[in-house]
C-alpha positions as CSV (number, residue, x, y, z in Angstrom):
1,M,-6.8,-6.0,-2.4
2,K,-10.4,-5.2,-3.1
3,Y,-9.6,-2.0,-5.0
4,L,-8.2,-4.2,-7.7
5,T,-11.8,-5.0,-8.7
6,L,-12.6,-1.4,-9.4
7,L,-12.9,-1.7,-13.1
8,C,-15.6,-4.3,-12.7
9,V,-17.5,-2.0,-10.4
10,I,-17.1,0.9,-12.8
11,T,-18.3,-1.0,-15.9
12,L,-21.4,-2.5,-14.4
13,T,-22.3,0.2,-12.0
14,L,-22.2,2.9,-14.7
15,N,-24.4,0.6,-16.8
16,C,-26.8,0.2,-13.9
17,S,-27.0,3.9,-13.3
18,A,-27.6,4.7,-16.9
19,Q,-30.3,2.1,-17.4
20,I,-32.1,2.3,-14.0
21,I,-35.9,2.0,-14.5
22,K,-38.2,4.4,-12.8
23,S,-42.0,4.1,-12.9
24,K,-44.1,7.0,-14.1
25,D,-45.0,8.1,-10.6
26,G,-41.4,8.1,-9.5
27,V,-42.1,6.0,-6.5
28,S,-41.0,2.5,-7.6
29,L,-37.8,1.5,-9.3
30,G,-39.6,-1.1,-11.3
31,K,-39.8,-4.9,-11.2
32,R,-36.8,-6.9,-10.2
33,S,-36.7,-8.6,-13.6
34,D,-36.8,-5.2,-15.3
35,F,-33.9,-3.9,-13.2
36,I,-31.8,-6.9,-13.9
37,A,-32.5,-6.8,-17.6
38,S,-31.6,-3.1,-17.6
39,C,-28.5,-3.7,-15.6
40,T,-27.3,-6.4,-17.9
41,K,-28.4,-4.7,-21.1
42,G,-24.9,-3.5,-22.0
43,A,-23.5,-7.0,-21.6
44,K,-26.1,-8.7,-23.7
45,K,-25.2,-12.0,-22.1
46,E,-24.7,-13.4,-18.6
47,L,-20.9,-13.5,-18.9
48,M,-19.4,-10.2,-19.8
49,K,-15.9,-10.0,-21.1
50,F,-14.1,-6.7,-20.9
51,N,-10.4,-6.4,-21.8
52,G,-9.2,-9.3,-19.7
53,I,-12.0,-9.1,-17.1
54,E,-14.9,-11.6,-17.0
55,I,-18.0,-10.7,-15.0
56,E,-21.0,-12.9,-14.4
57,S,-23.2,-9.9,-15.0
58,Y,-26.6,-11.6,-14.2
59,K,-25.4,-12.7,-10.8
60,Y,-23.9,-9.3,-10.1
61,C,-27.0,-7.4,-11.2
62,S,-29.3,-9.8,-9.2
63,C,-27.2,-9.1,-6.1
64,V,-27.4,-5.4,-6.6
65,S,-31.2,-5.6,-7.2
66,D,-31.7,-7.6,-4.0
67,N,-29.2,-5.9,-1.7
68,L,-28.6,-2.3,-2.9
69,I,-31.8,-1.1,-4.5
70,P,-34.1,-1.8,-1.5
71,T,-31.8,0.3,0.7
72,I,-32.2,3.4,-1.5
73,N,-35.3,5.6,-1.1
74,S,-37.1,6.5,-4.3
75,W,-36.7,10.2,-3.6
76,E,-32.9,9.7,-3.2
77,M,-32.7,8.0,-6.6
78,E,-34.9,10.6,-8.2
79,K,-32.8,13.4,-6.8
80,A,-29.6,11.8,-7.8
81,V,-30.8,11.2,-11.4
82,K,-32.2,14.8,-11.7
83,E,-28.9,16.3,-10.4
84,N,-26.7,13.9,-12.3
85,K,-25.2,12.5,-9.1
86,I,-25.9,8.8,-9.4
87,I,-22.1,8.2,-9.1
88,D,-22.0,10.1,-5.8
89,L,-25.0,8.1,-4.5
90,F,-23.3,4.8,-5.4
91,L,-20.0,6.0,-3.8
92,E,-21.5,6.5,-0.4
93,D,-19.8,4.1,1.9
94,E,-22.7,1.7,2.6
95,N,-23.7,1.6,-1.0
96,L,-20.2,1.0,-2.3
97,E,-19.7,-1.8,0.2
98,I,-22.8,-3.6,-1.2
99,L,-21.5,-3.1,-4.8
100,M,-18.1,-4.6,-3.9
101,S,-19.7,-7.5,-2.0
102,C,-21.8,-8.3,-5.0
103,L,-18.6,-8.7,-7.1
104,E,-17.2,-11.3,-4.7
105,G,-16.9,-14.6,-6.6
106,N,-18.6,-13.1,-9.7
107,F,-15.5,-11.9,-11.6
108,E,-12.1,-13.0,-12.8
109,I,-9.1,-10.9,-14.0
110,D,-6.4,-12.1,-16.3
111,D,-2.8,-11.7,-14.9
112,D,-1.9,-9.6,-18.0
113,Y,-4.8,-7.2,-17.5
114,K,-3.4,-3.7,-17.8
115,F,-4.7,-0.9,-15.6
116,E,-5.2,2.2,-17.8
117,D,-6.9,5.5,-17.1
118,I,-9.9,5.2,-19.4
119,D,-12.5,7.0,-17.3
120,N,-13.3,10.7,-17.9
121,T,-16.0,11.0,-15.2
122,G,-13.7,10.7,-12.2
123,F,-15.8,7.7,-11.0
124,Q,-13.0,5.2,-11.6
125,R,-10.5,7.2,-9.5
126,K,-13.0,7.8,-6.7
127,V,-13.8,4.1,-6.4
128,S,-10.2,3.1,-6.6
129,I,-9.2,5.5,-3.8
130,K,-12.1,4.7,-1.5
131,N,-11.5,1.0,-1.7
132,C,-7.7,1.4,-1.3
133,V,-8.3,3.5,1.8
134,K,-10.6,0.8,3.2
135,E,-8.0,-1.9,2.6
136,V,-5.2,0.2,4.2
137,M,-7.3,1.0,7.3
138,N,-8.4,-2.6,7.7
139,T,-4.9,-3.9,7.4
140,L,-3.6,-1.3,9.9
141,E,-6.7,-1.1,12.1
142,N,-4.6,-1.4,15.3
143,D,-1.9,1.1,14.2
144,T,-2.4,4.3,16.2
145,I,-0.4,6.4,13.8
146,W,-2.3,5.7,10.5
147,T,-5.4,7.8,10.1
148,K,-7.9,7.9,7.3
149,E,-6.4,11.2,6.0
150,L,-3.0,9.6,5.8
151,A,-4.4,6.5,4.0
152,E,-6.2,8.8,1.5
153,Q,-2.9,10.6,0.9
154,Y,-1.1,7.2,0.3
155,C,-3.9,5.9,-1.9
156,D,-4.1,9.1,-4.0
157,C,-0.4,8.6,-4.8
158,A,-0.7,4.9,-5.4
159,I,-3.7,5.0,-7.7
160,D,-2.0,7.7,-9.8
161,K,1.1,5.5,-10.3
162,L,-1.0,2.4,-10.9
163,Y,-2.8,3.9,-13.9
164,S,-0.3,6.4,-15.3
165,K,2.3,3.6,-15.7
166,G,0.0,0.9,-17.0
167,Y,0.8,-1.8,-14.5
168,T,-0.7,-5.3,-14.9
169,Y,-2.8,-7.3,-12.5
170,E,0.1,-9.6,-12.0
171,D,2.3,-6.6,-11.1
172,I,-0.1,-5.6,-8.3
173,L,-0.3,-9.2,-7.0
174,E,3.5,-8.8,-6.3
175,I,3.2,-5.5,-4.5
176,E,4.2,-7.0,-1.1
177,D,7.4,-8.5,-2.6
178,E,10.2,-6.0,-1.7
179,N,12.0,-6.9,-4.8
180,S,9.1,-6.4,-7.2
181,E,8.7,-3.4,-9.4
182,S,5.3,-2.5,-8.0
183,F,6.6,-2.5,-4.5
184,N,9.5,-0.2,-5.4
185,E,7.7,2.0,-7.9
186,I,4.3,2.3,-6.2
187,A,4.3,1.3,-2.6
188,M,7.6,2.6,-1.4
189,P,7.5,6.1,-3.0
190,C,4.0,6.7,-1.8
191,I,4.8,5.5,1.7
192,S,7.8,7.8,1.7
193,L,5.6,10.6,0.7
194,V,3.3,10.0,3.7
195,L,6.3,9.6,6.0
196,D,8.0,12.8,4.8
197,D,4.9,14.9,4.9
198,N,3.6,13.9,8.4
199,P,5.4,14.7,11.6
200,E,4.1,11.6,13.3
201,F,6.2,9.6,10.9
202,K,9.5,11.6,11.2
203,S,12.4,9.3,10.7
204,S,15.0,8.7,13.5
205,N,17.7,9.7,10.9
206,T,18.2,12.4,8.3
207,Y,20.5,12.8,5.4
208,N,23.7,14.7,6.1
209,T,26.5,14.4,3.6
210,D,29.1,15.1,6.4
211,D,27.9,11.8,8.1
212,I,29.0,9.7,5.1
213,E,32.6,8.7,4.5
214,G,33.4,7.2,1.1
215,D,34.8,8.4,-2.2
216,K,32.2,6.9,-4.6
217,Y,29.0,8.7,-5.4
218,R,27.1,5.4,-5.2
219,S,27.6,2.0,-3.7
220,F,26.2,-1.4,-4.6
221,V,25.3,-3.6,-1.6
222,P,24.6,-7.3,-2.4
223,L,21.2,-8.6,-1.4
224,V,21.6,-12.1,0.0
225,D,18.6,-14.4,-0.5
226,Y,17.0,-15.4,2.8
227,L,15.3,-18.8,2.2
228,G,13.0,-17.1,-0.4
229,Q,11.5,-14.9,2.3
230,G,13.4,-11.7,1.5
231,Y,16.9,-10.5,1.5
232,K,19.7,-9.8,4.0
233,I,22.4,-7.2,3.8
234,K,25.8,-7.1,5.6
235,I,26.3,-4.3,8.0
236,S,29.3,-3.7,10.3
237,I,29.1,-1.6,13.5
238,S,32.7,-0.9,14.5
239,G,33.9,-4.2,13.2
240,V,31.0,-6.2,14.5
241,S,29.6,-7.6,11.2
242,K,26.3,-9.3,10.9
243,Y,23.6,-9.8,8.3
244,Y,20.4,-7.8,8.7
245,L,17.0,-8.6,7.2
246,F,16.3,-5.9,4.7
247,D,12.8,-4.8,5.7
248,T,11.7,-1.3,4.5
249,G,8.5,-1.9,6.4
250,A,10.5,-1.7,9.6
251,S,11.3,1.8,11.1
252,D,14.9,1.6,12.1
253,L,18.1,-0.3,12.1
254,I,17.3,-2.8,14.9
255,I,19.8,-4.9,16.9
256,D,19.1,-7.4,19.7
257,R,20.6,-7.5,23.2
258,D,23.3,-9.9,22.3
259,T,24.6,-7.5,19.7
260,E,24.3,-4.7,22.2
261,R,26.5,-6.6,24.6
262,E,29.2,-7.1,21.9
263,L,29.2,-3.4,21.3
264,L,29.4,-2.6,25.0
265,L,32.3,-5.0,25.5
266,N,34.1,-3.5,22.5
267,G,33.7,0.0,23.9
268,V,31.5,1.1,21.0
269,L,28.5,1.9,23.1
270,K,28.8,4.3,26.0
271,R,26.3,5.7,28.5
272,E,26.1,9.0,26.7
273,D,25.0,7.2,23.5
274,Y,21.8,6.1,25.0
275,L,18.7,8.1,24.1
276,G,15.1,7.7,25.0
277,K,12.8,4.7,24.4
278,T,10.2,4.1,21.7
279,Q,7.5,1.5,20.9
280,Y,6.9,-0.5,17.8
281,T,3.8,-2.4,16.6
282,T,4.9,-5.8,15.4
283,A,3.3,-7.7,12.4
284,N,1.1,-9.6,14.9
285,K,-0.1,-6.3,16.4
286,Q,1.9,-6.6,19.6
287,I,3.5,-3.6,21.2
288,M,7.3,-3.9,21.6
289,E,9.5,-1.4,23.5
290,A,12.9,-0.5,22.2
291,Q,15.9,1.5,23.4
292,M,17.2,4.1,21.1
293,V,21.0,4.7,20.8
294,K,23.2,6.9,18.6
295,V,26.1,5.0,17.0
296,D,29.1,5.9,14.8
297,N,31.3,3.9,12.5
298,I,28.6,1.9,10.8
299,T,29.8,0.4,7.5
300,V,27.5,-0.7,4.6
301,G,28.9,-1.2,1.1
302,D,31.6,1.4,0.4
303,Y,30.3,3.9,3.0
304,T,30.9,4.4,6.7
305,L,28.2,6.4,8.6
306,S,28.3,8.5,11.7
307,N,25.4,9.8,14.0
308,V,23.1,6.9,13.2
309,V,20.2,6.4,15.5
310,I,19.4,2.6,15.9
311,S,17.1,0.6,18.1
312,I,17.7,-2.2,20.6
313,V,15.0,-4.8,21.3
314,N,15.0,-7.6,23.9
315,E,14.1,-10.3,21.3
316,G,13.7,-10.3,17.6
317,S,15.6,-10.4,14.3
318,L,18.3,-8.0,13.2
319,L,16.5,-5.6,10.8
320,C,17.5,-2.9,8.4
321,G,14.6,-0.5,8.2
322,K,13.8,2.7,6.3
323,S,15.2,5.1,8.9
324,F,18.7,3.8,8.3
325,L,18.3,4.3,4.5
326,D,17.3,7.9,5.2
327,K,20.9,8.6,6.0
328,F,21.6,8.5,2.3
329,Y,20.8,10.9,-0.4
330,K,18.7,8.3,-2.1
331,W,18.4,4.5,-2.5
332,E,16.9,2.0,-4.9
333,I,16.7,-1.7,-5.4
334,D,18.1,-3.3,-8.6
335,K,16.1,-6.5,-8.5
336,Q,17.7,-7.9,-11.7
337,N,21.2,-7.8,-10.2
338,K,20.0,-8.3,-6.6
339,V,21.7,-5.3,-5.1
340,L,20.7,-2.3,-3.0
341,V,22.0,0.9,-4.6
342,I,22.8,3.7,-2.1
343,Y,23.9,7.2,-3.1
344,K,26.1,9.6,-1.2
C-alpha cells in the first residue's frame, strides 16, 4: 500500500518546505539547481538513510522540482509560508499525488523497519490517512457501499493502531493474511468498527446468548490448512457436516444449492425459513444474487446455534463470513495453535 511510504514523504517533504528558496521579489522559487540543493541539504548526500529507510534524495528532489513546483503559483507558496501552512499546501490531493509519485522507485524500506509516532506536527498522520483512504477507495472502487467517509473512519483507526503498537514493515506486508497479527489486530478491529457504526453494513446476525447452546464459556475450533491459501473450519447444519472456507472478508455463512438440497431432503429447511434476497460483490467485481434463509441447529466447536441467517448461492465455495461470527460474544484467531476461539 502506498501509505506505507509515508515516512519517506514526511522526511523529505518537511525538509523541502523548510528549505524552499524564494527570490527577493517573491515571484520566483529560484533556480532548479538551487531548489534541489535546498531539498537535499538535510541529507548531505544523494542516498539518505533514515532508521531503515533509504531514499535516493537527489532523484526525489529533482522529481519534485520538475513536477510539483511548476504547478504551484508563487502567491500560493508565499501565502502558505507566511501563514505557516506549507504542510496543508503539500497535502492538497493533486500535490500529494505528485509527491507520492516522485517516491516510486526511489526508496527502500527494511522489513524490520518499525512504525513509530515521531511526528508532533500532525503531518505524518495526515499523510498516512490520506494515502490509506486513497488505497481503500481504489481497491473498492466498484463497491457501492464504501464511501470516502467510511474509508476515512477505517484509516483513522488503522493508522492509530499501526503507530501506537509499533508494527514493522514486514507485519504490514502480511496484513492480507487472515492468520497474521496485523490482519487480526489492525484490519479486522477497524473493519468491525466501520461495520458496527454504519447501518449500511449491519450484519445479518446479532449476538443473543439464548441462541447459543453449550456449557463452556469459550470453544476452540481447529483451523484446517487449505493448500496454503487460508483455512477451513468444520460446521454442521442439523447433521450435515462440511468444511467451510474461513473468510472474514465474506459477509455471511454461505452454502451452495447442493447443500440446500440436502437440507431440504432432511427436512431442515422449510418454506417459512426463506427470507428475502440479497446481492454480493465478488472479488472479481461481479454482482451475485443470494437467497437468505434462517436456520437452527448449526454446530461449530462446542456450541450449537439457533436463529442463524445464512445465504444460498447458485455457484461458489462454502464460506464462513463475519456475520456468522457475530452470533458470538466475541471471537479471535490463535495463529500459533491454528484455532478459532469463539466465546459464548
